[in-house]
C-alpha positions as CSV (number, residue, x, y, z in Angstrom):
1,Q,-17.5,-28.6,-6.2
2,V,-20.7,-27.5,-8.0
3,Q,-22.2,-24.1,-7.3
4,L,-26.0,-23.9,-7.7
5,V,-28.0,-20.7,-8.1
6,E,-31.7,-20.8,-8.1
7,S,-34.0,-18.1,-9.4
8,G,-37.6,-17.5,-10.5
9,G,-39.4,-17.6,-7.2
10,G,-42.0,-15.1,-6.2
11,S,-45.6,-14.6,-5.1
12,V,-48.5,-15.8,-7.2
13,Q,-52.2,-16.4,-6.7
14,A,-53.6,-19.9,-6.5
15,G,-54.0,-21.4,-10.0
16,G,-51.1,-19.4,-11.3
17,S,-47.7,-20.5,-12.7
18,L,-44.1,-20.0,-12.0
19,R,-40.9,-21.2,-13.6
20,L,-37.9,-21.9,-11.4
21,S,-34.3,-22.0,-12.8
22,C,-31.1,-23.4,-11.3
23,T,-27.8,-22.7,-12.9
24,A,-24.9,-25.0,-12.1
25,S,-21.3,-24.2,-12.4
26,R,-20.6,-27.6,-14.0
27,N,-22.4,-30.8,-14.8
28,A,-23.5,-33.0,-11.9
29,Y,-22.7,-36.7,-11.5
30,G,-24.8,-38.5,-14.0
31,N,-26.4,-35.2,-14.8
32,C,-28.5,-35.9,-11.8
33,M,-30.3,-32.8,-10.5
34,A,-33.4,-32.4,-8.4
35,W,-35.8,-29.9,-6.8
36,F,-36.7,-30.1,-3.1
37,R,-38.9,-27.8,-1.0
38,Q,-39.3,-27.0,2.6
39,A,-42.1,-25.2,4.3
40,P,-41.8,-23.7,7.8
41,G,-42.1,-26.4,10.4
42,K,-42.1,-29.2,7.9
43,E,-39.5,-31.7,6.6
44,R,-37.7,-31.2,3.3
45,E,-39.8,-32.8,0.5
46,G,-38.6,-34.1,-2.8
47,V,-40.4,-32.3,-5.7
48,A,-38.8,-33.7,-8.8
49,S,-35.6,-35.2,-10.2
50,I,-34.0,-35.7,-13.6
51,T,-31.0,-37.6,-14.8
52,S,-29.7,-39.1,-18.0
53,G,-31.6,-42.1,-19.3
54,V,-34.1,-42.2,-16.5
55,T,-37.7,-41.0,-16.5
56,P,-38.1,-37.9,-14.3
57,R,-39.5,-38.6,-10.9
58,Y,-42.1,-36.5,-9.2
59,G,-43.4,-36.2,-5.7
60,D,-47.0,-37.3,-5.4
61,S,-48.3,-33.9,-4.4
62,V,-47.0,-32.3,-7.6
63,K,-47.6,-35.0,-10.2
64,G,-49.5,-33.6,-13.2
65,R,-48.8,-30.0,-12.2
66,F,-45.0,-29.6,-12.2
67,T,-42.6,-30.4,-15.0
68,I,-38.8,-30.7,-14.5
69,S,-36.4,-30.2,-17.4
70,Q,-32.8,-29.6,-18.3
71,D,-31.3,-27.5,-21.1
72,D,-29.2,-29.1,-23.8
73,A,-25.9,-28.2,-22.1
74,R,-27.3,-29.8,-18.9
75,N,-26.0,-27.1,-16.7
76,T,-29.4,-25.4,-16.1
77,L,-32.3,-27.1,-14.4
78,Y,-35.9,-25.9,-14.7
79,L,-39.1,-26.5,-12.8
80,Q,-42.3,-25.4,-14.5
81,M,-45.0,-25.1,-11.8
82,D,-48.6,-24.8,-13.0
83,S,-52.0,-24.9,-11.1
84,L,-50.2,-23.7,-8.0
85,K,-51.9,-24.2,-4.7
86,P,-51.3,-22.5,-1.3
87,E,-49.8,-25.7,0.0
88,D,-47.0,-25.3,-2.6
89,T,-45.7,-22.4,-0.6
90,A,-42.2,-23.2,0.5
91,M,-38.5,-22.5,0.0
92,Y,-37.4,-24.4,-3.1
93,Y,-33.9,-25.8,-3.4
94,C,-31.9,-27.2,-6.3
95,A,-29.7,-30.1,-5.6
96,A,-27.0,-31.9,-7.7
97,A,-25.3,-35.2,-7.3
98,A,-21.5,-35.4,-6.6
99,N,-21.2,-39.2,-6.7
100,L,-23.1,-42.5,-7.0
101,G,-24.5,-42.3,-3.5
102,D,-25.9,-38.8,-4.1
103,Y,-27.3,-40.0,-7.5
104,T,-29.2,-42.8,-5.8
105,T,-30.5,-40.7,-3.0
106,L,-31.4,-37.5,-4.9
107,C,-32.5,-38.8,-8.3
108,L,-33.6,-42.4,-7.8
109,H,-35.2,-42.1,-4.4
110,L,-36.0,-38.3,-4.6
111,S,-34.8,-38.1,-1.0
112,G,-32.7,-35.4,0.5
113,N,-32.0,-33.7,3.8
114,G,-29.3,-31.4,2.6
115,R,-26.4,-33.6,3.7
116,R,-25.9,-35.4,0.3
117,G,-24.8,-33.6,-2.9
118,Y,-24.6,-30.0,-3.6
119,W,-27.4,-27.6,-2.7
120,G,-28.3,-24.0,-3.7
121,Q,-29.5,-21.3,-1.3
122,G,-33.1,-21.7,-2.3
123,T,-35.8,-19.5,-3.8
124,Q,-39.0,-18.6,-2.1
125,V,-42.4,-19.5,-3.6
126,T,-45.5,-18.1,-2.0
127,V,-49.0,-19.0,-3.3
128,S,-51.9,-17.0,-2.0
129,S,-55.5,-18.2,-2.0
């Protein structure tokens, strides 16, 4: 079992920046961790994923604005969010792989509905215009 705790959410004006953090109780399978988000009335969307030996993946809507990273110990995940837009408003979730199937889904396909892997409780990001 891996416990994930997100932090860093908040309210910001459009064009501003936020940095999200996710602390894991231990390393994920393949050090695969990812960020997802879900806005009210919308499906969960893959934001970014990172794992050992693979170029980080980003959702099309955040490419060039968000940067995912891990610390050296690989038990803390970050998401630097710049040039924020009102459409970035959502609950942001951290996810970690528990096995190869999770690794493929979360990190290679940047896909997740909450049923694969471990998930945090989320941190709210609100961007005002």
